[in-house]
Biopython code that builds the backbone (N, CA, C, O; Angstrom):
import numpy as np
from Bio.PDB.StructureBuilder import StructureBuilder

atoms = [
    (1, "MET", "N", (-4.016, -45.247, 42.202)),
    (1, "MET", "CA", (-4.328, -45.539, 40.818)),
    (1, "MET", "C", (-4.650, -44.247, 40.059)),
    (1, "MET", "O", (-4.175, -44.051, 38.941)),
    (2, "LYS", "N", (-5.461, -43.362, 40.668)),
    (2, "LYS", "CA", (-5.792, -42.092, 40.017)),
    (2, "LYS", "C", (-4.554, -41.212, 39.887)),
    (2, "LYS", "O", (-4.403, -40.484, 38.906)),
    (3, "LEU", "N", (-3.669, -41.283, 40.880)),
    (3, "LEU", "CA", (-2.444, -40.490, 40.843)),
    (3, "LEU", "C", (-1.566, -40.931, 39.675)),
    (3, "LEU", "O", (-0.988, -40.093, 38.983)),
    (4, "VAL", "N", (-1.465, -42.234, 39.454)),
    (4, "VAL", "CA", (-0.661, -42.756, 38.346)),
    (4, "VAL", "C", (-1.238, -42.287, 37.012)),
    (4, "VAL", "O", (-0.489, -41.909, 36.112)),
    (5, "ALA", "N", (-2.550, -42.309, 36.881)),
    (5, "ALA", "CA", (-3.184, -41.856, 35.642)),
    (5, "ALA", "C", (-2.959, -40.362, 35.431)),
    (5, "ALA", "O", (-2.725, -39.927, 34.303)),
    (6, "ALA", "N", (-3.025, -39.582, 36.489)),
    (6, "ALA", "CA", (-2.800, -38.137, 36.384)),
    (6, "ALA", "C", (-1.364, -37.837, 35.993)),
    (6, "ALA", "O", (-1.119, -36.959, 35.167)),
    (7, "VAL", "N", (-0.416, -38.553, 36.574)),
    (7, "VAL", "CA", (0.998, -38.350, 36.231)),
    (7, "VAL", "C", (1.245, -38.771, 34.788)),
    (7, "VAL", "O", (1.974, -38.088, 34.069)),
    (8, "ALA", "N", (0.660, -39.870, 34.352)),
    (8, "ALA", "CA", (0.831, -40.326, 32.975)),
    (8, "ALA", "C", (0.253, -39.309, 31.995)),
    (8, "ALA", "O", (0.848, -39.061, 30.946)),
    (9, "ALA", "N", (-0.896, -38.717, 32.319)),
    (9, "ALA", "CA", (-1.502, -37.702, 31.459)),
    (9, "ALA", "C", (-0.618, -36.466, 31.399)),
    (9, "ALA", "O", (-0.452, -35.880, 30.330)),
    (10, "ALA", "N", (-0.048, -36.060, 32.533)),
    (10, "ALA", "CA", (0.830, -34.885, 32.556)),
    (10, "ALA", "C", (2.076, -35.126, 31.725)),
    (10, "ALA", "O", (2.524, -34.234, 31.005)),
    (11, "VAL", "N", (2.638, -36.315, 31.816)),
    (11, "VAL", "CA", (3.830, -36.649, 31.027)),
    (11, "VAL", "C", (3.490, -36.652, 29.541)),
    (11, "VAL", "O", (4.273, -36.155, 28.732)),
    (12, "ALA", "N", (2.344, -37.199, 29.170)),
    (12, "ALA", "CA", (1.938, -37.237, 27.771)),
    (12, "ALA", "C", (1.743, -35.834, 27.213)),
    (12, "ALA", "O", (2.151, -35.549, 26.087)),
    (13, "LEU", "N", (1.121, -34.957, 27.994)),
    (13, "LEU", "CA", (0.911, -33.575, 27.539)),
    (13, "LEU", "C", (2.227, -32.832, 27.418)),
    (13, "LEU", "O", (2.411, -32.041, 26.492)),
    (14, "THR", "N", (3.143, -33.078, 28.344)),
    (14, "THR", "CA", (4.450, -32.423, 28.298)),
    (14, "THR", "C", (5.240, -32.909, 27.085)),
    (14, "THR", "O", (5.947, -32.120, 26.456)),
    (15, "ALA", "N", (5.133, -34.172, 26.752)),
    (15, "ALA", "CA", (5.852, -34.724, 25.604)),
    (15, "ALA", "C", (5.301, -34.171, 24.294)),
    (15, "ALA", "O", (6.040, -34.047, 23.317)),
    (16, "ALA", "N", (4.012, -33.838, 24.263)),
    (16, "ALA", "CA", (3.396, -33.329, 23.036)),
    (16, "ALA", "C", (3.659, -31.843, 22.830)),
    (16, "ALA", "O", (3.457, -31.339, 21.725)),
    (17, "ALA", "N", (4.103, -31.129, 23.860)),
    (17, "ALA", "CA", (4.297, -29.676, 23.765)),
    (17, "ALA", "C", (5.266, -29.263, 22.660)),
    (17, "ALA", "O", (4.967, -28.305, 21.947)),
    (18, "PRO", "N", (6.423, -29.935, 22.473)),
    (18, "PRO", "CA", (7.318, -29.508, 21.378)),
    (18, "PRO", "C", (6.672, -29.601, 20.004)),
    (18, "PRO", "O", (7.042, -28.843, 19.107)),
    (19, "ALA", "N", (5.733, -30.490, 19.814)),
    (19, "ALA", "CA", (5.065, -30.610, 18.518)),
    (19, "ALA", "C", (4.213, -29.387, 18.223)),
    (19, "ALA", "O", (3.920, -29.108, 17.061)),
    (20, "LEU", "N", (3.809, -28.652, 19.254)),
    (20, "LEU", "CA", (2.977, -27.462, 19.074)),
    (20, "LEU", "C", (3.814, -26.201, 18.895)),
    (20, "LEU", "O", (3.259, -25.124, 18.678)),
    (21, "ALA", "N", (5.126, -26.310, 18.982)),
    (21, "ALA", "CA", (6.016, -25.154, 18.859)),
    (21, "ALA", "C", (6.025, -24.653, 17.417)),
    (21, "ALA", "O", (5.702, -25.391, 16.487)),
    (22, "VAL", "N", (6.400, -23.387, 17.249)),
    (22, "VAL", "CA", (6.512, -22.779, 15.922)),
    (22, "VAL", "C", (7.676, -23.440, 15.186)),
    (22, "VAL", "O", (8.748, -23.598, 15.770)),
    (23, "PRO", "N", (7.499, -23.829, 13.926)),
    (23, "PRO", "CA", (8.590, -24.494, 13.204)),
    (23, "PRO", "C", (9.743, -23.540, 12.926)),
    (23, "PRO", "O", (9.551, -22.330, 12.797)),
    (24, "ASP", "N", (10.923, -24.096, 12.837)),
    (24, "ASP", "CA", (12.117, -23.328, 12.481)),
    (24, "ASP", "C", (12.190, -23.292, 10.958)),
    (24, "ASP", "O", (12.696, -24.223, 10.332)),
    (25, "PHE", "N", (11.680, -22.207, 10.364)),
    (25, "PHE", "CA", (11.569, -22.113, 8.916)),
    (25, "PHE", "C", (12.926, -22.189, 8.221)),
    (25, "PHE", "O", (13.030, -22.753, 7.132)),
    (26, "ALA", "N", (13.961, -21.630, 8.835)),
    (26, "ALA", "CA", (15.282, -21.642, 8.210)),
    (26, "ALA", "C", (15.794, -23.079, 8.064)),
    (26, "ALA", "O", (16.357, -23.435, 7.028)),
    (27, "SER", "N", (15.600, -23.896, 9.087)),
    (27, "SER", "CA", (16.086, -25.275, 8.995)),
    (27, "SER", "C", (15.271, -26.085, 8.001)),
    (27, "SER", "O", (15.769, -27.069, 7.455)),
    (28, "LEU", "N", (14.029, -25.690, 7.757)),
    (28, "LEU", "CA", (13.189, -26.377, 6.784)),
    (28, "LEU", "C", (13.409, -25.862, 5.362)),
    (28, "LEU", "O", (12.841, -26.399, 4.411)),
    (29, "GLN", "N", (14.227, -24.830, 5.218)),
    (29, "GLN", "CA", (14.556, -24.199, 3.939)),
    (29, "GLN", "C", (13.318, -23.665, 3.224)),
    (29, "GLN", "O", (13.191, -23.803, 2.008)),
    (30, "ILE", "N", (12.409, -23.058, 3.980)),
    (30, "ILE", "CA", (11.249, -22.383, 3.408)),
    (30, "ILE", "C", (11.140, -20.989, 3.998)),
    (30, "ILE", "O", (11.672, -20.726, 5.076)),
    (31, "GLN", "N", (10.462, -20.105, 3.306)),
    (31, "GLN", "CA", (10.294, -18.735, 3.773)),
    (31, "GLN", "C", (8.918, -18.561, 4.390)),
    (31, "GLN", "O", (7.911, -19.022, 3.851)),
    (32, "GLN", "N", (8.896, -17.885, 5.534)),
    (32, "GLN", "CA", (7.627, -17.586, 6.173)),
    (32, "GLN", "C", (6.967, -16.445, 5.402)),
    (32, "GLN", "O", (7.641, -15.495, 5.003)),
    (33, "TYR", "N", (5.653, -16.534, 5.189)),
    (33, "TYR", "CA", (4.954, -15.492, 4.443)),
    (33, "TYR", "C", (4.570, -14.338, 5.368)),
    (33, "TYR", "O", (4.451, -14.508, 6.581)),
    (34, "ASP", "N", (4.381, -13.167, 4.773)),
    (34, "ASP", "CA", (3.936, -12.006, 5.547)),
    (34, "ASP", "C", (2.476, -12.203, 5.929)),
    (34, "ASP", "O", (1.738, -12.893, 5.226)),
    (35, "PRO", "N", (2.054, -11.602, 7.041)),
    (35, "PRO", "CA", (0.639, -11.734, 7.418)),
    (35, "PRO", "C", (-0.260, -11.115, 6.346)),
    (35, "PRO", "O", (0.159, -10.189, 5.652)),
    (36, "PRO", "N", (-1.477, -11.613, 6.205)),
    (36, "PRO", "CA", (-2.388, -11.064, 5.194)),
    (36, "PRO", "C", (-2.684, -9.588, 5.433)),
    (36, "PRO", "O", (-2.708, -9.118, 6.570)),
    (37, "ARG", "N", (-2.906, -8.878, 4.349)),
    (37, "ARG", "CA", (-3.270, -7.455, 4.426)),
    (37, "ARG", "C", (-4.649, -7.297, 3.806)),
    (37, "ARG", "O", (-5.021, -8.072, 2.925)),
    (38, "PRO", "N", (-5.412, -6.307, 4.249)),
    (38, "PRO", "CA", (-6.736, -6.078, 3.648)),
    (38, "PRO", "C", (-6.601, -5.726, 2.167)),
    (38, "PRO", "O", (-5.666, -5.036, 1.761)),
    (39, "ALA", "N", (-7.535, -6.203, 1.385)),
    (39, "ALA", "CA", (-7.545, -5.890, -0.047)),
    (39, "ALA", "C", (-8.013, -4.456, -0.248)),
    (39, "ALA", "O", (-8.868, -3.981, 0.500)),
    (40, "PRO", "N", (-7.474, -3.757, -1.237)),
    (40, "PRO", "CA", (-7.945, -2.401, -1.523)),
    (40, "PRO", "C", (-9.367, -2.443, -2.087)),
    (40, "PRO", "O", (-9.798, -3.452, -2.646)),
    (41, "ALA", "N", (-10.071, -1.351, -1.932)),
    (41, "ALA", "CA", (-11.452, -1.266, -2.450)),
    (41, "ALA", "C", (-11.416, -1.279, -3.979)),
    (41, "ALA", "O", (-10.662, -0.524, -4.593)),
    (42, "PHE", "N", (-12.226, -2.131, -4.584)),
    (42, "PHE", "CA", (-12.339, -2.174, -6.043)),
    (42, "PHE", "C", (-13.674, -2.794, -6.415)),
    (42, "PHE", "O", (-14.374, -3.349, -5.568)),
    (43, "SER", "N", (-14.020, -2.693, -7.701)),
    (43, "SER", "CA", (-15.242, -3.322, -8.197)),
    (43, "SER", "C", (-14.927, -4.029, -9.505)),
    (43, "SER", "O", (-14.056, -3.607, -10.266)),
    (44, "LEU", "N", (-15.649, -5.105, -9.749)),
    (44, "LEU", "CA", (-15.490, -5.892, -10.971)),
    (44, "LEU", "C", (-16.865, -6.315, -11.459)),
    (44, "LEU", "O", (-17.779, -6.480, -10.652)),
    (45, "PRO", "N", (-17.030, -6.494, -12.764)),
    (45, "PRO", "CA", (-18.327, -6.968, -13.265)),
    (45, "PRO", "C", (-18.530, -8.443, -12.902)),
    (45, "PRO", "O", (-17.597, -9.244, -12.972)),
    (46, "ASP", "N", (-19.761, -8.789, -12.515)),
    (46, "ASP", "CA", (-20.066, -10.191, -12.240)),
    (46, "ASP", "C", (-20.516, -10.868, -13.539)),
    (46, "ASP", "O", (-20.450, -10.257, -14.606)),
    (47, "LEU", "N", (-20.963, -12.096, -13.461)),
    (47, "LEU", "CA", (-21.344, -12.837, -14.669)),
    (47, "LEU", "C", (-22.576, -12.267, -15.353)),
    (47, "LEU", "O", (-22.817, -12.562, -16.523)),
    (48, "LYS", "N", (-23.359, -11.458, -14.651)),
    (48, "LYS", "CA", (-24.547, -10.838, -15.237)),
    (48, "LYS", "C", (-24.285, -9.414, -15.709)),
    (48, "LYS", "O", (-25.210, -8.730, -16.148)),
    (49, "GLY", "N", (-23.015, -8.950, -15.621)),
    (49, "GLY", "CA", (-22.659, -7.625, -16.090)),
    (49, "GLY", "C", (-22.806, -6.524, -15.057)),
    (49, "GLY", "O", (-22.480, -5.372, -15.346)),
    (50, "ARG", "N", (-23.282, -6.836, -13.872)),
    (50, "ARG", "CA", (-23.423, -5.820, -12.821)),
    (50, "ARG", "C", (-22.094, -5.668, -12.096)),
    (50, "ARG", "O", (-21.352, -6.638, -11.941)),
    (51, "ASN", "N", (-21.796, -4.462, -11.658)),
    (51, "ASN", "CA", (-20.574, -4.239, -10.896)),
    (51, "ASN", "C", (-20.756, -4.727, -9.468)),
    (51, "ASN", "O", (-21.719, -4.364, -8.792)),
    (52, "ALA", "N", (-19.835, -5.542, -9.024)),
    (52, "ALA", "CA", (-19.828, -6.025, -7.645)),
    (52, "ALA", "C", (-18.638, -5.391, -6.946)),
    (52, "ALA", "O", (-17.510, -5.488, -7.428)),
    (53, "THR", "N", (-18.878, -4.749, -5.824)),
    (53, "THR", "CA", (-17.789, -4.122, -5.079)),
    (53, "THR", "C", (-17.368, -5.028, -3.937)),
    (53, "THR", "O", (-18.154, -5.829, -3.431)),
    (54, "LEU", "N", (-16.126, -4.885, -3.549)),
    (54, "LEU", "CA", (-15.615, -5.676, -2.446)),
    (54, "LEU", "C", (-16.327, -5.326, -1.145)),
    (54, "LEU", "O", (-16.506, -6.184, -0.281)),
    (55, "THR", "N", (-16.734, -4.063, -1.005)),
    (55, "THR", "CA", (-17.455, -3.632, 0.191)),
    (55, "THR", "C", (-18.780, -4.371, 0.337)),
    (55, "THR", "O", (-19.161, -4.735, 1.450)),
    (56, "GLU", "N", (-19.489, -4.599, -0.772)),
    (56, "GLU", "CA", (-20.759, -5.333, -0.723)),
    (56, "GLU", "C", (-20.574, -6.782, -0.293)),
    (56, "GLU", "O", (-21.495, -7.399, 0.241)),
    (57, "LEU", "N", (-19.397, -7.317, -0.523)),
    (57, "LEU", "CA", (-19.132, -8.720, -0.228)),
    (57, "LEU", "C", (-18.468, -8.926, 1.137)),
    (57, "LEU", "O", (-18.078, -10.044, 1.471)),
    (58, "ARG", "N", (-18.341, -7.874, 1.910)),
    (58, "ARG", "CA", (-17.686, -7.971, 3.219)),
    (58, "ARG", "C", (-18.376, -9.026, 4.083)),
    (58, "ARG", "O", (-19.603, -9.054, 4.181)),
    (59, "GLY", "N", (-17.573, -9.894, 4.707)),
    (59, "GLY", "CA", (-18.100, -10.944, 5.560)),
    (59, "GLY", "C", (-18.444, -12.231, 4.824)),
    (59, "GLY", "O", (-18.811, -13.228, 5.444)),
    (60, "LYS", "N", (-18.324, -12.207, 3.489)),
    (60, "LYS", "CA", (-18.607, -13.405, 2.696)),
    (60, "LYS", "C", (-17.293, -13.978, 2.168)),
    (60, "LYS", "O", (-16.289, -13.273, 2.067)),
    (61, "VAL", "N", (-17.318, -15.233, 1.845)),
    (61, "VAL", "CA", (-16.139, -15.859, 1.244)),
    (61, "VAL", "C", (-16.083, -15.453, -0.222)),
    (61, "VAL", "O", (-17.057, -15.624, -0.955)),
    (62, "VAL", "N", (-14.949, -14.918, -0.648)),
    (62, "VAL", "CA", (-14.776, -14.445, -2.025)),
    (62, "VAL", "C", (-13.528, -15.092, -2.605)),
    (62, "VAL", "O", (-12.468, -15.062, -1.981)),
    (63, "MET", "N", (-13.643, -15.681, -3.799)),
    (63, "MET", "CA", (-12.502, -16.253, -4.473)),
    (63, "MET", "C", (-12.359, -15.548, -5.823)),
    (63, "MET", "O", (-13.283, -15.545, -6.636)),
    (64, "LEU", "N", (-11.208, -14.964, -6.040)),
    (64, "LEU", "CA", (-10.919, -14.235, -7.275)),
    (64, "LEU", "C", (-9.808, -14.916, -8.048)),
    (64, "LEU", "O", (-8.798, -15.320, -7.472)),
    (65, "PHE", "N", (-9.993, -15.045, -9.352)),
    (65, "PHE", "CA", (-8.949, -15.575, -10.234)),
    (65, "PHE", "C", (-8.582, -14.495, -11.229)),
    (65, "PHE", "O", (-9.416, -14.098, -12.043)),
    (66, "PHE", "N", (-7.354, -14.011, -11.181)),
    (66, "PHE", "CA", (-6.890, -12.973, -12.091)),
    (66, "PHE", "C", (-5.944, -13.510, -13.149)),
    (66, "PHE", "O", (-5.635, -12.794, -14.102)),
    (67, "TRP", "N", (-5.486, -14.708, -13.022)),
    (67, "TRP", "CA", (-4.431, -15.200, -13.893)),
    (67, "TRP", "C", (-4.863, -15.365, -15.343)),
    (67, "TRP", "O", (-4.014, -15.334, -16.234)),
    (68, "ALA", "N", (-6.145, -15.538, -15.609)),
    (68, "ALA", "CA", (-6.586, -15.774, -16.981)),
    (68, "ALA", "C", (-7.432, -14.631, -17.527)),
    (68, "ALA", "O", (-8.212, -14.833, -18.457)),
    (69, "THR", "N", (-7.291, -13.441, -16.964)),
    (69, "THR", "CA", (-8.077, -12.308, -17.446)),
    (69, "THR", "C", (-7.293, -11.529, -18.483)),
    (69, "THR", "O", (-6.064, -11.602, -18.525)),
    (70, "TRP", "N", (-7.986, -10.795, -19.306)),
    (70, "TRP", "CA", (-7.335, -9.986, -20.347)),
    (70, "TRP", "C", (-7.000, -8.641, -19.855)),
    (70, "TRP", "O", (-6.448, -7.831, -20.599)),
]
sb = StructureBuilder()
sb.init_structure("model")
sb.init_model(0)
sb.init_chain("A")
sb.init_seg("    ")
for serial, (resi, resn, name, xyz) in enumerate(atoms, 1):
    if name == "N":
        sb.init_residue(resn, " ", resi, " ")
    sb.init_atom(name, np.array(xyz, "f"), 0.0, 1.0, " ", f" {name:<3s}", serial, name[0])
structure = sb.get_structure()
């Protein structure tokens, strides 16, 4: 009985392996993106007018929106 369960588990894991494979981007008609690169060092004023540098924010989650700036 334990042998049957072990074989069934092995078959299930083997069947799931193709789902974990890397997708074929060409067949999906999408382009794979380049890996992320580190942002260059810069500073921007925060809402209180103080300059915030990217170095000071290292290790924190930072979200920047540039699309609506002047």
